[in-house]
C-alpha positions as CSV (number, residue, x, y, z in Angstrom):
1,M,-21.6,-5.6,24.6
2,S,-19.4,-6.4,21.6
3,R,-20.6,-8.2,18.5
4,H,-18.7,-11.4,17.7
5,Y,-18.0,-12.8,14.3
6,Q,-16.4,-16.2,13.5
7,H,-14.4,-16.9,10.3
8,D,-11.5,-19.1,9.4
9,I,-9.4,-16.2,8.1
10,V,-9.6,-12.5,9.0
11,I,-8.0,-10.2,6.5
12,I,-7.5,-6.5,7.3
13,G,-7.5,-4.6,4.0
14,A,-9.0,-5.0,0.5
15,G,-6.2,-4.0,-1.8
16,A,-4.4,-6.3,-4.2
17,A,-2.7,-8.2,-1.4
18,G,-5.8,-8.9,0.7
19,L,-8.1,-9.7,-2.2
20,T,-5.6,-12.1,-3.7
21,L,-5.2,-13.9,-0.4
22,A,-9.0,-14.1,0.0
23,L,-9.7,-15.4,-3.5
24,E,-6.9,-18.1,-3.1
25,L,-8.4,-19.3,0.2
26,A,-12.2,-18.9,-0.3
27,N,-12.8,-22.3,-2.0
28,H,-11.7,-24.0,1.2
29,H,-12.3,-21.5,4.1
30,R,-14.7,-18.7,5.2
31,V,-13.0,-15.4,4.9
32,A,-13.7,-12.0,6.5
33,I,-12.3,-8.8,4.9
34,L,-12.3,-5.7,7.0
35,T,-11.8,-2.3,5.4
36,K,-11.6,1.1,7.0
37,A,-13.8,2.8,4.4
38,D,-15.5,1.7,1.3
39,I,-14.2,-1.7,0.0
40,R,-12.8,0.1,-3.1
41,E,-10.7,2.6,-1.2
42,G,-7.0,1.9,-0.8
43,S,-3.6,2.4,-2.4
44,T,-4.2,-0.3,-5.1
45,L,-7.0,1.8,-6.5
46,Y,-4.6,4.7,-7.2
47,A,-1.7,2.8,-8.6
48,Q,-1.2,4.0,-12.1
49,G,1.9,2.6,-13.7
50,G,1.5,-1.2,-13.7
51,V,3.1,-4.5,-12.6
52,A,6.7,-5.3,-13.3
53,A,7.3,-8.9,-14.6
54,V,9.5,-10.8,-17.1
55,L,7.1,-11.3,-20.0
56,S,9.2,-10.6,-23.1
57,D,11.8,-12.8,-24.9
58,K,14.1,-9.7,-24.9
59,D,14.0,-9.6,-21.0
60,T,15.4,-12.0,-18.5
61,I,14.9,-12.9,-14.9
62,N,18.4,-12.0,-14.0
63,S,18.0,-8.6,-15.6
64,H,14.9,-7.9,-13.5
65,I,16.7,-9.2,-10.4
66,N,19.7,-6.9,-11.1
67,D,17.5,-3.9,-11.6
68,T,15.8,-4.6,-8.3
69,I,19.1,-5.0,-6.5
70,D,20.5,-1.8,-8.1
71,A,17.4,0.3,-7.2
72,G,17.5,-1.1,-3.6
73,V,21.2,0.0,-3.4
74,E,22.4,-3.6,-2.6
75,L,20.3,-3.7,0.6
76,G,17.6,-6.0,-0.7
77,D,17.5,-9.7,0.2
78,P,18.8,-11.7,-2.8
79,D,16.6,-14.8,-2.0
80,A,13.4,-12.6,-1.6
81,I,14.2,-10.8,-4.9
82,R,14.8,-14.0,-6.8
83,F,11.7,-15.6,-5.3
84,T,9.5,-12.6,-6.4
85,V,10.9,-12.3,-9.9
86,E,10.8,-16.0,-10.6
87,H,7.1,-16.0,-9.7
88,S,6.3,-12.8,-11.7
89,K,5.0,-14.4,-14.9
90,E,2.7,-16.8,-13.1
91,S,1.3,-14.0,-11.0
92,I,0.5,-12.0,-14.1
93,D,-1.1,-15.1,-15.6
94,W,-3.2,-15.4,-12.4
95,L,-4.4,-11.7,-12.8
96,I,-5.2,-12.4,-16.5
97,D,-7.2,-15.4,-15.5
98,Q,-9.1,-13.3,-13.0
99,G,-10.1,-11.1,-15.8
100,V,-7.9,-8.0,-15.4
101,P,-8.0,-6.0,-18.7
102,F,-4.4,-5.3,-19.4
103,T,-3.7,-3.0,-22.4
104,R,-2.7,-4.7,-25.7
105,N,-0.7,-3.3,-28.6
106,N,-2.7,-1.8,-31.4
107,D,-1.1,-3.8,-34.2
108,N,-1.4,-7.3,-32.6
109,E,-2.8,-9.2,-29.6
110,E,0.3,-9.0,-27.5
111,Y,0.2,-7.0,-24.3
112,H,1.8,-3.6,-24.3
113,L,4.8,-3.3,-22.0
114,T,6.1,0.1,-20.9
115,K,9.3,1.1,-19.2
116,E,9.8,3.0,-16.0
117,G,12.7,4.5,-14.0
118,G,15.4,2.0,-13.0
119,H,14.3,-0.7,-15.4
120,S,16.6,-1.9,-18.2
121,H,13.8,-3.4,-20.3
122,R,10.2,-2.7,-21.1
123,R,8.5,-5.1,-18.6
124,I,5.6,-3.1,-17.1
125,I,2.3,-4.6,-18.0
126,H,-0.5,-2.1,-17.4
127,S,-4.1,-1.2,-18.0
128,A,-3.7,2.3,-19.7
129,D,-2.7,4.6,-16.8
130,A,-5.1,3.1,-14.2
131,T,-3.7,-0.4,-13.6
132,G,-4.5,-0.4,-9.9
133,R,-8.1,0.6,-10.6
134,A,-8.5,-2.3,-13.1
135,I,-7.0,-4.8,-10.7
136,S,-9.0,-3.6,-7.8
137,K,-12.3,-3.5,-9.7
138,T,-11.7,-7.0,-11.1
139,L,-10.7,-8.7,-7.8
140,I,-13.4,-7.0,-5.8
141,Q,-16.1,-8.1,-8.3
142,N,-14.7,-11.7,-8.1
143,A,-14.6,-11.6,-4.3
144,S,-18.0,-10.1,-4.0
145,N,-19.4,-13.0,-6.0
146,H,-17.9,-15.6,-3.8
147,S,-20.1,-17.1,-1.2
148,N,-17.3,-17.7,1.3
149,I,-16.0,-14.1,1.3
150,E,-17.7,-11.6,3.5
151,F,-16.9,-7.9,3.4
152,F,-17.1,-5.7,6.5
153,P,-16.6,-2.0,5.4
154,D,-16.2,0.9,7.8
155,R,-14.3,-1.1,10.3
156,V,-11.2,0.3,11.9
157,A,-9.0,-2.5,13.4
158,I,-7.8,-1.6,16.9
159,D,-5.5,-4.4,17.9
160,I,-4.7,-8.1,17.1
161,V,-5.8,-10.6,19.7
162,T,-3.1,-13.2,20.6
163,T,-3.0,-16.1,22.9
164,K,-0.3,-14.3,24.9
165,K,-2.7,-11.3,25.5
166,L,-5.3,-13.8,26.7
167,G,-3.0,-15.5,29.1
168,I,-3.0,-18.8,27.2
169,S,0.2,-20.8,27.5
170,G,2.2,-22.2,24.5
171,P,3.4,-20.5,21.4
172,N,2.0,-17.1,20.9
173,R,-0.5,-17.1,18.0
174,A,-3.1,-14.7,16.5
175,V,-6.7,-15.7,17.2
176,G,-8.7,-12.6,16.2
177,V,-9.0,-8.8,15.9
178,Y,-10.8,-6.0,17.8
179,A,-12.4,-3.5,15.4
180,L,-14.4,-0.3,15.7
181,N,-17.6,-0.2,13.6
182,L,-17.8,3.4,12.4
183,D,-21.5,3.1,11.7
184,D,-22.6,2.8,15.4
185,D,-19.3,3.1,17.3
186,V,-19.6,-0.5,18.6
187,I,-16.3,-2.4,19.1
188,E,-16.6,-5.8,17.5
189,V,-14.6,-9.0,17.9
190,F,-13.6,-11.0,14.8
191,H,-12.4,-14.5,15.6
192,G,-10.2,-16.3,13.1
193,G,-7.8,-19.2,13.0
194,F,-5.5,-16.9,10.9
195,V,-5.2,-13.2,10.7
196,S,-3.6,-11.3,7.8
197,L,-2.5,-7.6,7.8
198,A,-2.9,-6.3,4.3
199,C,-3.7,-2.7,5.2
200,G,-1.0,-0.7,3.3
201,G,1.8,1.6,4.4
202,S,2.2,4.7,6.5
203,S,2.8,7.6,4.2
204,K,0.1,9.6,5.9
205,V,2.7,10.2,8.6
206,Y,3.9,12.9,6.3
207,L,2.3,16.3,5.6
208,Y,2.2,15.7,1.8
209,T,1.5,12.3,0.4
210,S,0.1,10.7,-2.8
211,N,-1.6,8.0,-0.7
212,P,-5.3,7.8,0.3
213,D,-6.3,8.9,3.8
214,T,-6.4,5.2,4.9
215,A,-2.6,4.9,4.8
216,S,-1.9,5.4,8.5
217,G,0.4,2.6,9.3
218,D,-2.2,0.6,11.1
219,G,-0.9,-2.9,10.3
220,I,2.7,-2.0,11.2
221,A,1.7,-0.5,14.5
222,M,-0.7,-3.3,15.4
223,A,2.0,-5.9,14.6
224,W,4.6,-4.0,16.7
225,R,2.3,-3.8,19.7
226,A,1.6,-7.6,19.3
227,G,5.3,-8.3,19.5
228,C,6.5,-8.5,15.8
229,R,9.8,-7.1,14.6
230,V,9.9,-4.4,12.0
231,A,12.6,-3.6,9.5
232,N,13.9,-0.7,7.3
233,M,11.4,1.9,8.4
234,E,13.9,4.7,7.6
235,F,13.3,4.0,3.9
236,N,10.2,6.0,2.9
237,Q,9.9,6.6,-0.9
238,F,8.9,10.0,-2.0
239,H,7.3,9.9,-5.5
240,P,9.1,12.6,-7.5
241,T,6.1,13.8,-9.5
242,C,2.8,14.7,-7.9
243,L,0.6,17.4,-9.4
244,Y,1.2,20.7,-7.6
245,D,-2.2,22.2,-7.1
246,A,-3.9,23.2,-3.9
247,K,-7.1,21.5,-4.9
248,A,-5.5,18.3,-6.2
249,K,-4.3,16.9,-2.9
250,T,-1.0,15.8,-4.6
251,F,-2.5,13.7,-7.4
252,L,0.2,11.3,-8.6
253,I,1.7,11.7,-12.0
254,S,2.8,8.2,-13.1
255,E,6.5,7.4,-13.6
256,A,5.4,6.1,-17.0
257,V,5.1,9.7,-18.2
258,R,8.8,10.1,-17.8
259,G,9.2,6.5,-19.2
260,E,7.6,7.6,-22.4
261,G,9.7,10.7,-22.8
262,G,8.6,13.3,-20.2
263,K,11.3,15.8,-19.2
264,L,11.7,17.6,-15.9
265,L,12.3,21.4,-16.3
266,L,13.1,24.4,-14.2
267,P,10.8,27.5,-14.4
268,D,13.1,28.9,-17.2
269,G,12.5,25.8,-19.3
270,S,16.0,24.3,-18.7
271,Q,16.5,20.6,-18.0
272,F,18.4,19.6,-14.9
273,M,18.3,15.8,-14.3
274,S,21.4,15.0,-16.3
275,K,23.4,17.0,-13.7
276,F,22.4,14.4,-11.0
277,D,22.4,11.1,-12.8
278,H,23.4,9.8,-16.3
279,R,19.9,8.2,-16.5
280,A,18.3,11.6,-16.2
281,E,14.5,11.3,-15.9
282,L,14.8,7.5,-15.8
283,A,16.9,7.4,-12.7
284,P,15.4,5.6,-9.6
285,R,12.9,7.6,-7.6
286,D,15.1,8.5,-4.7
287,I,17.6,10.2,-7.0
288,V,14.9,12.1,-8.9
289,A,13.1,13.1,-5.7
290,R,16.3,14.5,-4.2
291,A,17.2,16.3,-7.4
292,I,13.9,18.0,-7.4
293,D,14.1,18.8,-3.7
294,H,17.6,20.2,-4.2
295,E,16.5,22.5,-7.1
296,M,13.4,23.7,-5.3
297,K,15.5,24.7,-2.2
298,R,18.3,26.2,-4.3
299,L,15.9,28.4,-6.3
300,G,13.3,28.9,-3.6
301,I,10.6,27.6,-5.9
302,H,7.4,25.7,-5.0
303,H,7.6,23.2,-7.8
304,V,9.3,22.1,-11.0
305,L,7.7,21.3,-14.3
306,L,7.1,18.0,-16.1
307,D,6.8,18.3,-19.9
308,I,5.6,15.7,-22.4
309,S,3.9,18.2,-24.7
310,H,6.5,17.4,-27.4
311,K,4.8,14.1,-27.9
312,D,1.8,13.6,-30.2
313,E,-1.5,14.7,-28.6
314,G,-3.2,11.4,-29.6
315,F,-0.3,9.4,-28.0
316,I,-0.7,11.3,-24.7
317,K,-4.4,10.8,-24.5
318,E,-4.2,7.1,-25.4
319,H,-1.4,6.3,-22.9
320,F,-2.4,8.6,-20.1
321,P,-6.2,9.2,-20.3
322,T,-6.7,9.4,-16.5
323,I,-3.8,11.7,-15.9
324,Y,-4.8,13.9,-18.9
325,K,-8.4,14.3,-17.7
326,R,-7.4,14.9,-14.1
327,C,-4.9,17.6,-15.0
328,L,-7.4,19.2,-17.3
329,E,-9.8,19.5,-14.4
330,Y,-7.2,21.7,-12.6
331,G,-6.5,23.8,-15.7
332,H,-3.4,22.0,-17.0
333,D,-3.4,20.6,-20.5
334,M,-0.4,18.3,-20.6
335,T,-0.7,18.0,-24.4
336,K,0.2,21.6,-24.8
337,D,2.1,22.8,-21.7
338,P,4.3,21.5,-18.9
339,I,2.5,20.6,-15.7
340,P,3.7,21.6,-12.2
341,V,5.0,18.8,-10.0
342,V,6.5,18.2,-6.5
343,P,7.7,15.1,-4.5
344,A,5.3,13.6,-2.0
345,A,5.5,10.6,0.4
346,H,4.5,7.6,-1.6
347,Y,5.6,4.2,-0.3
348,T,6.8,2.5,2.9
349,C,9.7,0.2,1.9
350,G,10.1,-1.2,5.4
351,G,7.4,-2.9,7.5
352,V,6.6,-6.0,9.5
353,V,9.3,-8.7,9.1
354,V,8.0,-11.8,7.2
355,N,9.4,-14.8,5.5
356,Q,8.7,-16.0,1.9
357,H,5.3,-17.3,3.1
358,S,4.4,-13.8,4.6
359,S,4.5,-15.3,8.1
360,T,5.4,-12.9,10.9
361,D,7.0,-13.6,14.3
362,I,3.6,-14.6,15.7
363,E,2.1,-17.9,14.7
364,N,-0.9,-17.6,12.3
365,L,-0.3,-13.9,11.8
366,Y,0.6,-12.8,8.2
367,A,1.6,-9.5,6.7
368,I,1.4,-8.8,3.0
369,G,2.0,-5.9,0.6
370,E,3.1,-2.5,1.8
371,T,2.5,-3.5,5.5
372,A,5.3,-6.2,5.2
373,Y,9.0,-6.2,4.9
374,T,9.9,-9.1,2.6
375,G,13.4,-7.9,1.7
376,L,12.4,-7.2,-1.9
377,H,12.9,-3.4,-1.9
378,G,16.0,-2.8,0.1
379,A,16.8,0.9,0.4
380,N,14.4,1.9,-2.4
381,R,11.6,0.3,-4.3
382,L,11.9,-0.3,-8.0
383,A,8.9,1.1,-9.9
384,S,6.0,-1.3,-10.3
385,N,7.5,-4.0,-8.1
386,S,4.9,-3.2,-5.4
387,L,1.8,-4.7,-7.0
388,L,4.0,-7.7,-8.1
389,E,5.0,-8.2,-4.4
390,C,1.3,-8.1,-3.3
391,I,0.3,-10.9,-5.7
392,V,3.4,-13.1,-5.3
393,F,3.4,-13.1,-1.5
394,A,-0.4,-13.3,-1.1
395,R,-0.4,-16.4,-3.1
396,S,2.5,-17.8,-1.2
397,A,0.7,-17.0,2.1
398,A,-2.4,-18.7,0.9
399,Q,-0.5,-21.9,0.1
400,D,1.1,-21.9,3.5
401,I,-2.3,-21.5,5.2
402,L,-3.8,-24.3,3.1
403,D,-0.9,-26.6,3.9
404,K,-1.1,-26.2,7.6
405,H,-4.7,-25.3,8.4
406,H,-6.5,-27.5,10.9
407,D,-9.5,-27.0,13.2
408,M,-8.1,-25.4,16.4
409,G,-11.5,-24.7,17.9
410,L,-13.0,-21.4,19.0
411,I,-10.9,-19.6,21.6
412,E,-13.0,-17.3,23.7
413,I,-12.2,-13.6,23.3
414,P,-13.7,-11.2,25.9
415,D,-15.7,-8.2,24.9
416,W,-13.8,-4.9,24.6
417,D,-13.6,-3.3,28.0
418,E,-15.0,0.3,28.0
419,S,-15.9,0.3,31.7
420,K,-13.2,2.9,32.6
421,V,-13.4,5.3,29.7
422,T,-15.6,8.3,29.0
423,N,-16.6,10.4,26.0
424,S,-14.0,13.0,25.1
425,D,-14.9,16.7,25.2
426,E,-11.4,17.7,24.0
427,D,-11.1,16.3,20.5
428,V,-9.1,19.4,19.5
429,V,-6.2,17.8,21.2
430,I,-6.3,15.0,18.6
431,T,-6.4,17.6,15.8
432,H,-3.5,19.6,17.1
433,N,-1.3,16.5,17.7
434,W,-2.2,15.2,14.2
435,Q,-1.1,18.4,12.6
436,E,2.1,18.7,14.6
437,L,3.1,15.1,13.9
438,R,2.8,15.3,10.2
439,R,4.5,18.7,10.0
440,F,7.6,17.8,12.0
441,M,7.9,14.5,10.1
442,W,7.9,16.4,6.9
443,D,10.4,19.0,8.1
444,Y,12.8,16.8,10.1
445,V,12.4,13.2,8.7
446,G,11.8,13.9,5.0
447,I,13.8,13.6,1.8
448,V,17.0,15.1,3.4
449,R,17.8,14.5,7.1
450,T,20.4,15.4,9.7
451,D,21.2,14.2,13.2
452,K,19.9,17.4,14.7
453,R,16.6,17.2,12.8
454,L,16.1,13.6,13.8
455,L,16.9,14.4,17.5
456,R,14.3,17.1,17.4
457,A,11.8,14.8,15.9
458,K,12.5,12.1,18.5
459,H,11.9,14.6,21.4
460,R,8.6,15.7,19.8
461,V,7.3,12.2,19.1
462,D,8.1,11.0,22.6
463,L,5.9,13.8,24.1
464,L,3.2,13.0,21.6
465,L,3.2,9.3,22.4
466,S,2.8,10.0,26.0
467,E,-0.1,12.4,25.4
468,I,-1.8,10.0,23.0
469,Q,-1.5,7.1,25.4
470,E,-3.1,9.1,28.2
471,F,-5.9,10.1,25.9
472,Y,-6.3,6.5,24.6
473,T,-6.5,5.2,28.2
474,N,-9.2,7.6,29.4
475,Y,-11.5,8.2,26.5
476,K,-13.6,6.1,24.1
477,V,-11.8,5.3,20.9
478,S,-12.6,7.0,17.6
479,N,-11.2,6.7,14.1
480,D,-9.1,9.8,14.4
481,L,-7.7,8.7,17.8
482,L,-6.8,5.2,16.5
483,E,-5.1,6.6,13.4
484,L,-3.2,9.2,15.4
485,R,-2.1,6.5,17.8
486,N,-0.8,4.3,15.0
487,L,0.8,7.1,13.1
488,A,2.7,8.3,16.2
489,M,4.0,4.8,16.8
490,V,5.1,4.4,13.2
491,A,6.7,7.8,13.2
492,D,8.7,6.7,16.3
493,L,9.8,3.6,14.4
494,I,10.9,5.6,11.4
495,I,12.9,8.1,13.5
496,R,14.6,5.3,15.6
497,S,15.5,3.5,12.4
498,A,16.8,6.6,10.7
499,M,18.9,7.6,13.8
500,S,20.6,4.1,13.8
501,R,21.7,4.3,10.1
502,K,25.0,6.2,9.9
503,E,25.3,6.4,6.1
504,S,23.3,7.7,3.2
505,R,21.8,4.9,1.1
506,G,18.8,4.9,-1.2
507,L,15.8,6.7,0.3
508,H,17.7,7.6,3.5
509,F,19.9,10.6,2.8
510,T,21.6,12.5,5.7
511,L,23.9,15.5,5.4
512,D,25.9,14.2,8.4
513,Y,26.8,10.9,6.7
514,P,26.5,11.7,3.0
515,N,28.5,8.7,1.8
516,K,27.4,5.1,1.5
517,E,29.1,2.4,3.6
518,E,30.9,-0.4,1.6
519,S,28.6,-2.9,3.2
520,S,25.3,-2.6,5.2
521,S,22.5,-4.6,6.6
522,P,18.8,-4.0,7.2
523,T,17.7,-2.0,10.2
524,I,15.7,-4.4,12.4
525,L,13.8,-3.2,15.5
526,T,12.6,-5.7,18.1
527,P,9.7,-4.6,20.5
528,K,10.2,-4.9,24.2
529,I,7.8,-7.0,26.1
530,T,6.3,-3.9,27.7
531,E,5.8,-2.1,24.4
């Protein structure tokens, strides 16, 4: 027997996007927030740099817009970009009102603004080098204190329940979610008049990633299975600088380190970025990541070096306390020596197609944050635009829900059917498939691609999808199986998108089509009814 819960709004994910949506709705509606692990775990928690916004008299909205368009290699949606930037200051004001402790200048009460790659002005408001942690901690505290918000940790969403799946006529709309309770392995039913996917991206599809273990593309996969379009899945951002240490699990070294003067070096101490772009270390992430990848392959080295030791020791400790302490734990003193860094999968620029209200193709189903494709990022995300997107579009979604919410009555959702499945005695299959998937995605669909590599990846993922579906049909679900199922589906979407783009643009670089086309459009995939 399944357990059933009834709320007005069901939100999957407790990062900046999900929490903002919940807080904006909770004064009027009962909200359930489902999280795969602890409510504090998620990509927002690990965001270091900050939030991009036009906050200085020296900066302009048009400048931020142009930087975003340039970083996205002219593939971003102009309306979405303008909408986001024009709502940037009010979004920061909202975060300040929530109590987020952004860093101020020492000499006055103004907030300190830093500069990151691709930005023409200092416009990154931050909380030292742990902005995501400050935002997450503040919003979680506020949500936990609200009587209309209920957290459900250790729940893995399985699939979205829609009226179409239930055989109900009329426009297809979301009415709930099936989720696995990891504490007792019971599949629960969450009923909701509205459902929002705010569960992050899919960087765990790659062998090396800066993301937490929860970033397995669940929202994108569930939306695709429900019938939503996805877009631009070929554009996966690899953060150029993650700490290279076997014990560090690719700990991210913020872009702000380069923004404050950090230099990338080869093992002999020579600089190399100026050979690839006139902006050197402050070039957009795709250019920096490809440059590092090129030098590593050319020289056969495992990493390059990032050096900011020429800066004052006090400056480094003040601006990068978290990074300094973490590097020191692994034997690297960034105030004295360069630190070893490598690129790692970091951000999914594509996702579920939504409009400016974060609405998907299915009525009453929303997607926000890294799960969504808003058109903001184009072929590459400008640094620190991601947290801004979360806040802007979550608040827009909340207003849309408030404007149209009405009592639709409880639609009966049947218990999860486990009558034809058994317990698995071959979980090693999941482990092997998991390792194979992440390895071939790294090797064949990584920073540099070719037609041959993509074709190999497509053959492999087709076989995996078939094996996984057979396993899913016959055995009881588990967290590992559900994540593997979602990752394989997202991998297929990435490969199909990459195969369809016959040019190199932004984060998609292929040796077979090294040039950029004069004009281009987003890659949009539409699910078949049977998928």
